[in-house]
C-alpha positions, 0 to 999 in steps of 0.5 A: 483509475480504480482499476489501475490501483486495484491491479497494482494492489492485486500484483503485491505479495500478501504481506505487501498488501497488509503493509500498503492497507495499513499505510493507506489508513495513515499509519507510520512505518513504526505503527505498521511494524508493531501491528504486523510484528516486523521491524520498521526497516522491513515495513520500509522495504515492503513500501519501496516495493509497493511504491515501485509497482505503483510507479511502474503501473500508474506513473505516480511519482510525487508524494508516494505515501499520499498517493497510497492514502488518496488512491488505495484507501478509498479503494479498499473502503468501497471494495473490501473484497480486495482486502485479502 
């Protein structure tokens, strides 16, 4: 599963990766928006793209933010080289 989530992560744009990383740390859309100086609606758009990529590659559909936290958080914690 780690290889699959890493593939999903690396397929994202750099900004989508930033948003996904922050969401995987449990931040809200508003907190992510403030951290990246973008609108919360832009964060929501990036997360929609991230969730679509996850669903296409992993078949994950339930609890998408939870899935991000559960799968991506530990991966980035153990493989910081992916956090680019």
